[in-house]
BASE-648720 format. One record per residue: residue in one letter; x, y, z of N, C-alpha, C, CB in turn. Coordinates in steps of 0.2 Angstrom, whole numbers, plus 5000, padded with zeros to 4 digits. Each point is the difference from the previous one (the first is absolute). Glycine has a CB too. Example, Ala and Ser with C-alpha at 12.3 -4.5 7.8 and 13.67 -1.06 7.14 Angstrom:
BEGIN
SITE / res / n_u / n_v / n_w / ca_u / ca_v / ca_w / c_u / c_v / c_w / cb_u / cb_v / cb_w
SITE / a / 5066 / 4972 / 5039 / 4996 / 5006 / 5000 / 5004 / 5006 / 5000 / 4991 / 4994 / 5006
SITE / s / 5007 / 5011 / 4990 / 5004 / 5006 / 5001 / 4996 / 5005 / 5003 / 5006 / 4997 / 4990
END
This chain:
BEGIN
SITE / res / n_u / n_v / n_w / ca_u / ca_v / ca_w / c_u / c_v / c_w / cb_u / cb_v / cb_w
SITE / m / 4977 / 4957 / 5037 / 4994 / 4997 / 4997 / 5001 / 4993 / 5001 / 4999 / 5009 / 4992
SITE / t / 4996 / 4987 / 5010 / 5000 / 4993 / 5001 / 4997 / 4997 / 4993 / 4999 / 5001 / 5013
SITE / p / 5002 / 4992 / 4986 / 4998 / 4997 / 4994 / 4993 / 5001 / 4999 / 5009 / 4992 / 5001
SITE / g / 4987 / 5008 / 5004 / 4993 / 5001 / 4998 / 4997 / 5007 / 5000 / 4999 / 4989 / 5006
SITE / a / 5006 / 5016 / 4995 / 4997 / 5007 / 5000 / 5001 / 5003 / 4994 / 5003 / 5001 / 5011
SITE / g / 4993 / 5004 / 4988 / 5000 / 5004 / 4994 / 4997 / 4997 / 4994 / 5010 / 5006 / 5005
SITE / p / 4991 / 4997 / 4989 / 4998 / 4997 / 4994 / 5003 / 4994 / 4998 / 4997 / 5011 / 4996
SITE / t / 5000 / 4984 / 5002 / 5003 / 4993 / 4999 / 5004 / 5001 / 4993 / 4991 / 4993 / 5007
SITE / i / 5014 / 5003 / 4992 / 5003 / 5000 / 4994 / 5002 / 4992 / 4998 / 5005 / 5012 / 5001
SITE / g / 4991 / 4984 / 5002 / 5001 / 4993 / 5000 / 4995 / 4996 / 4995 / 5004 / 5001 / 5011
SITE / t / 4994 / 5003 / 4984 / 4996 / 4997 / 4995 / 5004 / 4994 / 4996 / 4993 / 5011 / 4999
SITE / p / 5005 / 4983 / 5001 / 5004 / 4995 / 4997 / 5001 / 5001 / 4993 / 4996 / 4992 / 5009
SITE / p / 5009 / 5006 / 4988 / 5001 / 5000 / 4993 / 4995 / 4996 / 4996 / 5012 / 5003 / 5002
SITE / r / 4986 / 4999 / 4992 / 4995 / 4995 / 4997 / 5004 / 4995 / 4996 / 4992 / 5010 / 4998
SITE / q / 5005 / 4984 / 5001 / 5003 / 4994 / 4997 / 4998 / 5000 / 4993 / 4999 / 4994 / 5011
SITE / g / 5006 / 5004 / 4985 / 4998 / 4999 / 4993 / 5001 / 5006 / 4995 / 4992 / 4992 / 5004
SITE / g / 5011 / 5014 / 4999 / 5001 / 5006 / 4996 / 4999 / 5006 / 5004 / 4996 / 4994 / 4990
SITE / p / 5006 / 5012 / 5007 / 5000 / 5006 / 5003 / 4992 / 5002 / 5001 / 5011 / 5003 / 4995
SITE / p / 4988 / 5002 / 5010 / 4994 / 5002 / 5002 / 4996 / 5003 / 4995 / 5004 / 5001 / 5011
SITE / a / 4990 / 5000 / 4989 / 4996 / 5004 / 4995 / 5002 / 5007 / 5000 / 4991 / 4992 / 5001
SITE / l / 5009 / 5011 / 4993 / 5002 / 5007 / 5000 / 4996 / 5005 / 5004 / 5005 / 4997 / 4989
SITE / d / 4997 / 5008 / 5013 / 4996 / 5005 / 5004 / 4995 / 5003 / 4995 / 5010 / 5003 / 5007
SITE / s / 4984 / 4999 / 4995 / 4995 / 5002 / 4996 / 5003 / 5007 / 4996 / 4991 / 4995 / 5007
SITE / d / 5013 / 5008 / 4996 / 5003 / 5006 / 4997 / 5006 / 4998 / 4995 / 4997 / 5007 / 5010
SITE / q / 5002 / 4993 / 4984 / 5005 / 4997 / 4995 / 5005 / 5006 / 4998 / 4991 / 4992 / 4996
SITE / s / 5009 / 5014 / 5007 / 5004 / 5005 / 4998 / 5007 / 4998 / 5003 / 4991 / 5009 / 5000
SITE / p / 5014 / 4995 / 4997 / 5007 / 4998 / 5002 / 5001 / 5002 / 5007 / 5004 / 5003 / 4989
SITE / r / 4992 / 5001 / 5014 / 5001 / 5001 / 5007 / 4999 / 4994 / 5005 / 4996 / 5012 / 4998
SITE / a / 5000 / 4983 / 4999 / 4999 / 4994 / 5004 / 5006 / 4997 / 5002 / 4989 / 4999 / 4995
SITE / r / 5016 / 5001 / 5001 / 5006 / 4996 / 5000 / 5005 / 5003 / 5006 / 4999 / 4997 / 4988
SITE / f / 4999 / 5009 / 5014 / 5004 / 5004 / 5005 / 4997 / 4998 / 5007 / 5004 / 5009 / 4992
SITE / r / 4990 / 4988 / 5009 / 4997 / 4999 / 5006 / 5002 / 4993 / 5003 / 4990 / 5007 / 4996
SITE / p / 5011 / 4993 / 5011 / 5002 / 4994 / 5003 / 4994 / 4996 / 5001 / 5009 / 5006 / 5006
SITE / s / 4992 / 4987 / 4994 / 4995 / 4995 / 5001 / 5002 / 4997 / 5007 / 4997 / 4998 / 4988
SITE / r / 4998 / 4999 / 5015 / 5001 / 4997 / 5006 / 5005 / 4994 / 4999 / 4989 / 5003 / 5005
SITE / e / 5010 / 4993 / 4989 / 5005 / 4995 / 4999 / 5007 / 5002 / 4999 / 4991 / 4994 / 4994
SITE / a / 5010 / 5012 / 5003 / 5007 / 5003 / 4999 / 5003 / 5002 / 5007 / 4997 / 5004 / 4988
SITE / e / 4999 / 4999 / 5016 / 5002 / 5002 / 5007 / 5002 / 4994 / 5004 / 4993 / 5010 / 4999
SITE / a / 5003 / 4985 / 5001 / 5002 / 4994 / 5003 / 5006 / 4997 / 4998 / 4988 / 4998 / 5002
SITE / r / 5013 / 5001 / 4991 / 5006 / 4997 / 4997 / 5006 / 5004 / 5001 / 4993 / 4995 / 4991
SITE / i / 5007 / 5012 / 5009 / 5006 / 5004 / 5001 / 5002 / 5000 / 5007 / 4997 / 5007 / 4991
SITE / l / 4998 / 4992 / 5014 / 5001 / 5000 / 5007 / 5004 / 4993 / 5001 / 4990 / 5007 / 5003
SITE / l / 5008 / 4988 / 4994 / 5003 / 4993 / 5001 / 5007 / 5000 / 4997 / 4989 / 4995 / 5000
SITE / l / 5012 / 5009 / 4995 / 5006 / 5000 / 4996 / 5005 / 5004 / 5005 / 4995 / 4999 / 4988
SITE / i / 5003 / 5007 / 5014 / 5005 / 5004 / 5004 / 5001 / 4996 / 5006 / 4996 / 5011 / 4995
SITE / d / 4999 / 4986 / 5008 / 5002 / 4997 / 5007 / 5005 / 4994 / 4999 / 4988 / 5003 / 5004
SITE / a / 5011 / 4993 / 4990 / 5005 / 4995 / 4999 / 5007 / 5002 / 5000 / 4991 / 4994 / 4993
SITE / f / 5010 / 5012 / 5005 / 5007 / 5003 / 4999 / 5002 / 5005 / 5006 / 4999 / 4998 / 4987
SITE / s / 4997 / 5002 / 5018 / 5001 / 5004 / 5006 / 5003 / 4997 / 5006 / 4990 / 5006 / 4996
SITE / h / 5012 / 4988 / 5003 / 5003 / 4996 / 5006 / 5006 / 4996 / 4997 / 4989 / 5000 / 5006
SITE / k / 5016 / 5000 / 4999 / 5006 / 4996 / 4999 / 5000 / 4994 / 5005 / 5007 / 5010 / 4996
SITE / a / 4998 / 4986 / 5003 / 5000 / 4994 / 5005 / 5001 / 5003 / 5007 / 5005 / 4992 / 4991
SITE / r / 4992 / 5004 / 5014 / 5001 / 5002 / 5007 / 4996 / 5007 / 5002 / 5011 / 4994 / 5000
SITE / g / 4984 / 5007 / 4996 / 4996 / 5006 / 5001 / 5002 / 5006 / 4998 / 4996 / 4993 / 5009
SITE / q / 5010 / 5008 / 4988 / 5002 / 5007 / 4998 / 4996 / 5003 / 4995 / 5012 / 4996 / 5003
SITE / t / 4987 / 5010 / 4997 / 4996 / 5004 / 4995 / 5005 / 5002 / 4994 / 4992 / 5004 / 5009
SITE / r / 5004 / 4997 / 4986 / 5003 / 5002 / 4993 / 4995 / 5004 / 4996 / 5009 / 4990 / 5000
SITE / h / 4993 / 5012 / 4994 / 4995 / 5003 / 4996 / 5000 / 4997 / 4993 / 5002 / 5011 / 5007
SITE / l / 4993 / 4990 / 4990 / 5000 / 4998 / 4993 / 5002 / 5006 / 4996 / 4990 / 4992 / 5001
SITE / e / 5016 / 5007 / 4995 / 5003 / 5006 / 4998 / 4998 / 5003 / 4993 / 5010 / 4995 / 5006
SITE / g / 4985 / 5010 / 4995 / 4998 / 5004 / 4994 / 4994 / 4997 / 4996 / 5012 / 5004 / 5000
SITE / r / 4985 / 5001 / 4996 / 4994 / 4998 / 4996 / 5002 / 4996 / 4994 / 4995 / 5010 / 5004
SITE / v / 5011 / 4991 / 4994 / 5002 / 4995 / 4994 / 5000 / 4993 / 5002 / 5007 / 5009 / 4995
SITE / k / 4996 / 4990 / 5011 / 5000 / 4993 / 5002 / 4993 / 4997 / 5002 / 5012 / 5002 / 5004
SITE / l / 4984 / 5003 / 4999 / 4994 / 4998 / 5002 / 4996 / 4998 / 4994 / 5000 / 5007 / 5010
SITE / a / 5000 / 4997 / 4984 / 4996 / 4999 / 4994 / 5002 / 4993 / 4997 / 4999 / 5013 / 4998
SITE / k / 5008 / 4986 / 5002 / 5002 / 4994 / 4996 / 4998 / 4994 / 5004 / 5010 / 5006 / 4995
SITE / l / 4991 / 4994 / 5012 / 4997 / 4994 / 5004 / 4993 / 4999 / 4999 / 5009 / 5002 / 5008
SITE / d / 4987 / 5004 / 4992 / 4993 / 4999 / 4999 / 4998 / 4997 / 4994 / 4999 / 5010 / 5007
SITE / f / 5005 / 4992 / 4987 / 4998 / 4997 / 4994 / 5001 / 4993 / 5000 / 5004 / 5010 / 4995
SITE / l / 5001 / 4987 / 5008 / 5001 / 4993 / 5001 / 4995 / 4997 / 5004 / 5012 / 5002 / 4998
SITE / l / 4986 / 5001 / 5007 / 4995 / 4998 / 5004 / 4993 / 4999 / 4997 / 5006 / 5005 / 5010
SITE / r / 4993 / 5000 / 4985 / 4993 / 5000 / 4997 / 5000 / 4996 / 4993 / 4999 / 5011 / 5005
SITE / y / 5007 / 4987 / 4993 / 5000 / 4997 / 4993 / 5004 / 4993 / 5002 / 5000 / 5011 / 4993
SITE / p / 4996 / 4984 / 5009 / 5003 / 4993 / 5001 / 5005 / 4997 / 4995 / 4990 / 4998 / 5007
SITE / r / 5008 / 5003 / 4987 / 5004 / 4996 / 4995 / 5006 / 5004 / 4999 / 4990 / 4996 / 4994
SITE / h / 5011 / 5010 / 5007 / 5006 / 5004 / 4999 / 5004 / 4998 / 5006 / 4995 / 5009 / 4993
SITE / l / 5002 / 4991 / 5013 / 5004 / 4998 / 5006 / 5003 / 4993 / 4999 / 4992 / 5007 / 5007
SITE / r / 5004 / 4989 / 4990 / 5003 / 4993 / 4999 / 5006 / 5000 / 4996 / 4989 / 4995 / 5001
SITE / r / 5010 / 5009 / 4993 / 5006 / 5000 / 4995 / 5006 / 5003 / 5003 / 4992 / 5001 / 4991
SITE / v / 5007 / 5005 / 5013 / 5006 / 5003 / 5003 / 5003 / 4995 / 5005 / 4995 / 5012 / 4999
SITE / l / 5002 / 4985 / 5005 / 5002 / 4995 / 5005 / 5004 / 4995 / 4997 / 4991 / 5002 / 5008
SITE / i / 5006 / 4995 / 4986 / 5004 / 4995 / 4997 / 5007 / 5002 / 4997 / 4989 / 4995 / 4997
SITE / a / 5010 / 5012 / 5000 / 5006 / 5003 / 4998 / 5006 / 5001 / 5005 / 4993 / 5005 / 4991
SITE / q / 5004 / 4995 / 5015 / 5005 / 5001 / 5006 / 5002 / 4994 / 5003 / 4995 / 5010 / 5002
SITE / g / 5003 / 4984 / 4994 / 5003 / 4994 / 5003 / 4996 / 4996 / 5005 / 5011 / 5004 / 4997
SITE / v / 4983 / 4999 / 5005 / 4996 / 4997 / 5005 / 4997 / 4993 / 4998 / 4997 / 5012 / 5004
SITE / s / 5003 / 4983 / 4999 / 4998 / 4994 / 4998 / 4993 / 4999 / 5000 / 5010 / 4995 / 5005
SITE / a / 4987 / 5001 / 4990 / 4993 / 4999 / 4999 / 4996 / 4999 / 5006 / 5003 / 4996 / 4988
SITE / d / 5000 / 5000 / 5016 / 4996 / 4998 / 5006 / 4998 / 5006 / 5005 / 5005 / 4988 / 4999
SITE / k / 4999 / 5017 / 5000 / 4999 / 5006 / 5004 / 4995 / 5004 / 4998 / 5012 / 5000 / 5003
SITE / i / 4986 / 5000 / 4990 / 4995 / 5004 / 4997 / 4994 / 4996 / 4997 / 5010 / 5008 / 4998
SITE / e / 4989 / 4986 / 5004 / 4995 / 4996 / 4998 / 4993 / 5003 / 5001 / 5007 / 4990 / 5001
SITE / q / 4993 / 5014 / 5005 / 4993 / 5003 / 5002 / 4998 / 5006 / 4995 / 5002 / 4996 / 5012
SITE / i / 5003 / 5006 / 4984 / 4998 / 5006 / 4996 / 4996 / 4997 / 4994 / 5010 / 5007 / 5004
SITE / d / 4984 / 4996 / 4995 / 4997 / 4998 / 4994 / 5001 / 5005 / 4994 / 4991 / 4995 / 5007
SITE / p / 5013 / 5002 / 4988 / 5002 / 5005 / 4994 / 4994 / 5002 / 4996 / 5011 / 4994 / 5000
SITE / d / 4983 / 5003 / 5001 / 4994 / 5002 / 4996 / 4996 / 5005 / 5004 / 5000 / 4989 / 4994
SITE / e / 5001 / 5012 / 5012 / 4996 / 5005 / 5004 / 5000 / 5007 / 4997 / 5002 / 4993 / 5010
SITE / a / 4993 / 5010 / 4990 / 4999 / 5007 / 4997 / 5004 / 5005 / 5005 / 4989 / 4997 / 4994
SITE / p / 5013 / 5008 / 5004 / 5003 / 5005 / 5004 / 4995 / 5003 / 5006 / 5008 / 5003 / 4991
SITE / l / 4995 / 4998 / 5015 / 4996 / 5003 / 5005 / 4998 / 5007 / 4999 / 5005 / 4992 / 5008
SITE / d / 4989 / 5010 / 4994 / 4998 / 5007 / 4999 / 5001 / 5003 / 4993 / 5004 / 5002 / 5012
SITE / a / 4995 / 5004 / 4987 / 5001 / 5003 / 4993 / 5007 / 4999 / 4998 / 4991 / 5009 / 5002
SITE / r / 5010 / 4991 / 4991 / 5006 / 4999 / 4997 / 5005 / 5006 / 5001 / 4994 / 4993 / 4992
SITE / m / 5012 / 5006 / 5009 / 5005 / 5005 / 5000 / 5002 / 5003 / 4993 / 5004 / 4995 / 5011
SITE / m / 4999 / 5010 / 4989 / 5002 / 5003 / 4993 / 5008 / 5001 / 5000 / 4989 / 5006 / 4999
SITE / r / 5013 / 4994 / 4995 / 5007 / 5001 / 4999 / 5002 / 5008 / 5001 / 5001 / 4990 / 4992
SITE / y / 5004 / 5011 / 5012 / 5002 / 5007 / 5001 / 5007 / 5001 / 4999 / 4990 / 5002 / 5008
SITE / r / 5013 / 5003 / 4994 / 5007 / 5002 / 4999 / 5005 / 4994 / 5003 / 4997 / 5012 / 5000
SITE / y / 5001 / 4986 / 5006 / 5004 / 4995 / 5003 / 4997 / 4993 / 5001 / 5005 / 5009 / 5007
SITE / g / 4991 / 4990 / 4988 / 4997 / 4993 / 4999 / 4992 / 5000 / 5003 / 5012 / 4995 / 5001
SITE / p / 4986 / 5000 / 5002 / 4993 / 5000 / 5002 / 4998 / 5005 / 5005 / 5000 / 4988 / 4998
SITE / w / 4994 / 5015 / 5001 / 4998 / 5005 / 5005 / 4993 / 5000 / 5001 / 5010 / 5007 / 4997
SITE / d / 4987 / 4995 / 5008 / 4993 / 5001 / 5001 / 4999 / 5007 / 5003 / 4998 / 4988 / 5003
SITE / p / 4998 / 5016 / 4993 / 4998 / 5007 / 5002 / 4997 / 5000 / 5007 / 4999 / 5003 / 4988
SITE / s / 4998 / 4992 / 5015 / 4997 / 5001 / 5006 / 5005 / 4999 / 5006 / 4990 / 4995 / 4995
SITE / y / 5016 / 5004 / 5004 / 5005 / 4999 / 5005 / 5000 / 5006 / 5005 / 5007 / 4993 / 4993
SITE / y / 4993 / 5013 / 5004 / 5000 / 5006 / 5004 / 4994 / 5001 / 5005 / 5006 / 5006 / 4990
SITE / a / 4988 / 4992 / 5007 / 4994 / 5000 / 5005 / 5000 / 4994 / 5005 / 4994 / 5006 / 4990
SITE / v / 5008 / 4988 / 5008 / 5001 / 4995 / 5004 / 5005 / 5001 / 5006 / 4997 / 4992 / 4990
SITE / l / 5009 / 5010 / 5008 / 5005 / 5002 / 5005 / 4997 / 5006 / 5005 / 5009 / 4996 / 4992
SITE / g / 4988 / 5009 / 5005 / 4998 / 5005 / 5003 / 4994 / 4998 / 5006 / 5003 / 5008 / 4990
SITE / s / 4993 / 4987 / 5007 / 4995 / 4998 / 5005 / 5003 / 4996 / 5006 / 4992 / 5000 / 4990
SITE / l / 5013 / 4996 / 5008 / 5003 / 4996 / 5005 / 5004 / 5004 / 5005 / 5000 / 4990 / 4992
SITE / i / 5004 / 5015 / 5006 / 5003 / 5004 / 5004 / 4996 / 5005 / 5004 / 5009 / 5000 / 4992
SITE / g / 4986 / 5002 / 5005 / 4995 / 5005 / 5003 / 4996 / 4997 / 5006 / 4999 / 5006 / 4989
SITE / r / 5000 / 4987 / 5010 / 4997 / 4996 / 5006 / 5004 / 4997 / 5005 / 4991 / 4998 / 4991
SITE / g / 5016 / 5004 / 5008 / 5004 / 4998 / 5005 / 5002 / 4992 / 5000 / 4996 / 5009 / 5007
SITE / l / 5003 / 4988 / 4987 / 5002 / 4993 / 4999 / 5007 / 4999 / 4997 / 4988 / 4998 / 4998
SITE / v / 5015 / 5007 / 4998 / 5006 / 5000 / 4997 / 5004 / 5007 / 5002 / 4996 / 4992 / 4991
SITE / e / 5010 / 5007 / 5010 / 5004 / 5006 / 5001 / 5006 / 5001 / 4995 / 4997 / 5000 / 5012
SITE / v / 5005 / 5006 / 4987 / 5005 / 5001 / 4995 / 5006 / 5003 / 5003 / 4992 / 5002 / 4991
SITE / a / 5014 / 4996 / 5007 / 5007 / 5002 / 5003 / 5004 / 5002 / 4994 / 4999 / 4993 / 5010
SITE / p / 5005 / 5012 / 4990 / 5005 / 5001 / 4995 / 5006 / 4995 / 5000 / 4998 / 5012 / 5001
SITE / l / 5004 / 4986 / 4993 / 5005 / 4994 / 5000 / 5004 / 5002 / 4994 / 4993 / 4991 / 5005
SITE / g / 5013 / 5012 / 4996 / 5005 / 5002 / 4995 / 4997 / 5005 / 4995 / 5005 / 4989 / 5002
SITE / n / 4994 / 5008 / 4992 / 4997 / 5005 / 4995 / 4993 / 4999 / 4999 / 5010 / 4999 / 4994
SITE / g / 4986 / 4998 / 5010 / 4993 / 4999 / 5000 / 4997 / 4999 / 5006 / 5001 / 4995 / 4989
SITE / f / 4993 / 5002 / 5011 / 4996 / 4998 / 5006 / 4999 / 4993 / 5001 / 4995 / 5011 / 4999
SITE / g / 5004 / 4987 / 5007 / 4998 / 4993 / 5001 / 4994 / 5000 / 5004 / 5012 / 4996 / 5001
SITE / y / 4984 / 4998 / 4999 / 4994 / 4999 / 5003 / 5000 / 4994 / 5004 / 4994 / 5005 / 4990
SITE / r / 5003 / 4996 / 5016 / 4999 / 4994 / 5004 / 4993 / 5001 / 5004 / 5013 / 4999 / 5002
SITE / t / 4985 / 4995 / 5000 / 4993 / 5000 / 5004 / 5002 / 5003 / 5007 / 4995 / 4990 / 4993
SITE / t / 5000 / 5013 / 5010 / 5000 / 5002 / 5007 / 4997 / 4994 / 5004 / 4998 / 5013 / 4997
SITE / d / 5002 / 4988 / 5009 / 4998 / 4995 / 5005 / 4992 / 4998 / 4998 / 5008 / 5004 / 5009
SITE / s / 4988 / 5001 / 4989 / 4994 / 4999 / 4998 / 4999 / 4997 / 4994 / 4997 / 5010 / 5006
SITE / g / 5007 / 4992 / 4989 / 5001 / 4997 / 4993 / 5002 / 4993 / 5001 / 5002 / 5011 / 4995
SITE / a / 5003 / 4987 / 5009 / 5002 / 4993 / 5000 / 4994 / 4996 / 5003 / 5012 / 5004 / 5002
SITE / g / 4985 / 4999 / 5003 / 4994 / 4996 / 5003 / 4995 / 4999 / 4995 / 5002 / 5005 / 5011
SITE / l / 4996 / 4999 / 4985 / 4995 / 4999 / 4995 / 5003 / 4995 / 4995 / 4995 / 5012 / 5002
SITE / a / 5011 / 4989 / 4996 / 5003 / 4995 / 4995 / 4999 / 4993 / 5003 / 5008 / 5009 / 4995
SITE / a / 4994 / 4990 / 5011 / 4999 / 4993 / 5003 / 4993 / 4998 / 5000 / 5010 / 5003 / 5007
SITE / h / 4985 / 5001 / 4994 / 4993 / 4999 / 5000 / 4998 / 4997 / 4993 / 4998 / 5009 / 5009
SITE / l / 5005 / 4995 / 4985 / 4999 / 4998 / 4994 / 5003 / 4993 / 4998 / 4999 / 5013 / 4997
SITE / r / 5007 / 4986 / 5005 / 5003 / 4994 / 4999 / 4997 / 4994 / 5002 / 5011 / 5006 / 5000
SITE / a / 4985 / 4995 / 5006 / 4996 / 4995 / 5003 / 4994 / 4998 / 4996 / 5004 / 5003 / 5011
SITE / d / 4994 / 5001 / 4984 / 4994 / 4999 / 4996 / 5002 / 4996 / 4994 / 4995 / 5011 / 5003
SITE / g / 5002 / 4983 / 4996 / 5002 / 4995 / 4995 / 4999 / 5003 / 4993 / 4997 / 4991 / 5008
SITE / s / 4999 / 5014 / 4991 / 5000 / 5003 / 4994 / 5006 / 5003 / 4997 / 4988 / 5003 / 5003
SITE / f / 5017 / 4998 / 5001 / 5006 / 5003 / 4998 / 5006 / 4995 / 5000 / 4996 / 5011 / 5005
SITE / n / 5002 / 4983 / 4995 / 5006 / 4995 / 5000 / 5004 / 5000 / 4994 / 4992 / 4993 / 5006
SITE / d / 5005 / 5008 / 4988 / 5005 / 5000 / 4994 / 5004 / 5006 / 5000 / 4991 / 4995 / 4994
SITE / i / 5007 / 5011 / 5009 / 5004 / 5006 / 5000 / 5005 / 4999 / 5005 / 4991 / 5007 / 4997
SITE / n / 5008 / 4990 / 5009 / 5005 / 4999 / 5005 / 5005 / 4995 / 4998 / 4991 / 5002 / 5008
SITE / q / 5007 / 4993 / 4988 / 5005 / 4995 / 4997 / 5005 / 5004 / 4995 / 4992 / 4990 / 5002
SITE / r / 5005 / 5014 / 4994 / 5005 / 5004 / 4996 / 5004 / 5005 / 5003 / 4991 / 4998 / 4991
SITE / l / 5006 / 5005 / 5014 / 5005 / 5004 / 5004 / 5005 / 4997 / 5003 / 4990 / 5007 / 5003
SITE / t / 5009 / 4987 / 5000 / 5006 / 4996 / 5003 / 5005 / 4999 / 4994 / 4992 / 4994 / 5008
SITE / l / 5006 / 5004 / 4986 / 5005 / 4999 / 4995 / 5004 / 5006 / 4998 / 4993 / 4991 / 4996
SITE / l / 5003 / 5015 / 5004 / 5003 / 5006 / 4998 / 5005 / 5002 / 5005 / 4990 / 5004 / 4995
SITE / r / 5009 / 4995 / 5012 / 5004 / 5002 / 5005 / 5006 / 4996 / 5000 / 4991 / 5004 / 5007
SITE / r / 5008 / 4989 / 4991 / 5006 / 4995 / 5001 / 5005 / 5001 / 4994 / 4992 / 4992 / 5006
SITE / y / 5005 / 5009 / 4988 / 5004 / 5000 / 4994 / 5001 / 5006 / 4996 / 4996 / 4989 / 4999
SITE / l / 4999 / 5016 / 5002 / 5001 / 5006 / 4996 / 5000 / 5007 / 5004 / 4994 / 4994 / 4992
SITE / d / 5009 / 5005 / 5014 / 5001 / 5006 / 5004 / 5006 / 5004 / 4998 / 4995 / 4994 / 5010
SITE / k / 5005 / 5009 / 4984 / 5005 / 5003 / 4997 / 4999 / 5008 / 4999 / 5003 / 4989 / 4994
SITE / s / 5001 / 5015 / 5003 / 4999 / 5007 / 4999 / 4995 / 5001 / 4995 / 5011 / 5002 / 5003
SITE / g / 4986 / 5004 / 4997 / 4995 / 5001 / 4995 / 5003 / 5000 / 4993 / 4994 / 5007 / 5008
SITE / n / 5012 / 4996 / 4991 / 5003 / 5000 / 4994 / 5001 / 4993 / 4997 / 5005 / 5011 / 5003
SITE / t / 4997 / 4984 / 5002 / 5002 / 4993 / 4998 / 4993 / 4997 / 4998 / 5010 / 4999 / 5007
SITE / l / 4985 / 5002 / 4996 / 4993 / 4997 / 4998 / 4998 / 5003 / 4994 / 4997 / 4998 / 5012
SITE / k / 5004 / 5008 / 4987 / 4998 / 5003 / 4993 / 5003 / 4997 / 4995 / 4999 / 5011 / 5006
SITE / n / 5008 / 4988 / 4994 / 5004 / 4997 / 4995 / 4997 / 4993 / 4999 / 5010 / 5007 / 5002
SITE / m / 4989 / 4989 / 5003 / 4997 / 4993 / 4999 / 4993 / 5000 / 4996 / 5006 / 4997 / 5011
SITE / l / 4990 / 5008 / 4991 / 4994 / 5001 / 4996 / 5000 / 5002 / 4993 / 4995 / 5002 / 5011
SITE / y / 5011 / 5002 / 4988 / 5001 / 5001 / 4993 / 5002 / 4994 / 4995 / 5003 / 5012 / 5004
SITE / e / 4998 / 4983 / 4999 / 5002 / 4994 / 4997 / 4993 / 4996 / 4997 / 5011 / 4999 / 5007
SITE / l / 4984 / 5004 / 4996 / 4993 / 4997 / 4997 / 4998 / 5004 / 4994 / 4997 / 4996 / 5012
SITE / p / 5002 / 5001 / 4983 / 4997 / 5003 / 4994 / 4994 / 5004 / 5001 / 5005 / 4991 / 4993
SITE / e / 4991 / 5007 / 5011 / 4993 / 5003 / 5001 / 5001 / 5007 / 5003 / 4995 / 4989 / 5002
SITE / i / 5011 / 5012 / 5001 / 5002 / 5007 / 5003 / 5004 / 5004 / 4996 / 4999 / 4995 / 5011
SITE / a / 5007 / 5001 / 4986 / 5005 / 5004 / 4996 / 4997 / 5002 / 4994 / 5008 / 4993 / 5005
SITE / d / 4987 / 5004 / 4992 / 4997 / 5002 / 4993 / 4994 / 5004 / 5001 / 5004 / 4990 / 4995
SITE / a / 4993 / 5011 / 5011 / 4994 / 5004 / 5001 / 5001 / 5008 / 4999 / 4996 / 4991 / 5008
SITE / a / 5000 / 5012 / 4990 / 5000 / 5007 / 4999 / 4998 / 5004 / 5007 / 4997 / 4999 / 4987
SITE / w / 5006 / 5007 / 5014 / 4998 / 5003 / 5006 / 4993 / 5001 / 5000 / 5010 / 5006 / 5000
SITE / h / 4987 / 4993 / 5007 / 4993 / 5000 / 5002 / 4996 / 4994 / 4997 / 5001 / 5013 / 5000
SITE / e / 5002 / 4983 / 4997 / 4997 / 4994 / 4997 / 4998 / 4995 / 5006 / 5006 / 5001 / 4989
SITE / d / 4988 / 4996 / 5011 / 4999 / 4995 / 5006 / 5004 / 4994 / 4999 / 4988 / 5004 / 5001
SITE / l / 5015 / 4993 / 5004 / 5004 / 4994 / 5000 / 4996 / 4994 / 5001 / 5009 / 5007 / 5004
SITE / t / 4993 / 4988 / 4992 / 4996 / 4994 / 5000 / 5004 / 4994 / 5004 / 4994 / 5003 / 4989
END
């Protein structure tokens, strides 16, 4: 698939807050993928699909994916975690701590932040040949295919994704850690540690 082929997933993220809710307000709506979610997850997986000198790698497992996506979607929490990791203020000045979370809010689940739509989002990306899965030790890893990498490059060139791309650079540089390590970092945030299961995170 070329970047211009097939259904587009390049809908730019809305500014100033999450998108309007689906007209279907039933719990089922939370399990459905949005174009914004597919674009964001594709960019996230692609950011962790490459090593220096062009070597390939995988984003290791859904736990890591979910924790990185949480930080990508919640700018103020990303800022707090980076500061706690000792990242200097000048490196994170582009992060607006007052920006609303991207997309629908995530919920507290067994291993921290989770989005019920991940199964559908990943299924869509895998089924369309944009992402591939590989067994890695005790779990699975995700990486973009050649077609997926091409589409991700096309999305990165769209100025509407500048904020996401800047945050992805920070995630890759400072928070490329195991899913369990990221989970423990997020449990240092009261908004997560004190939330009840299935409660929407703020």
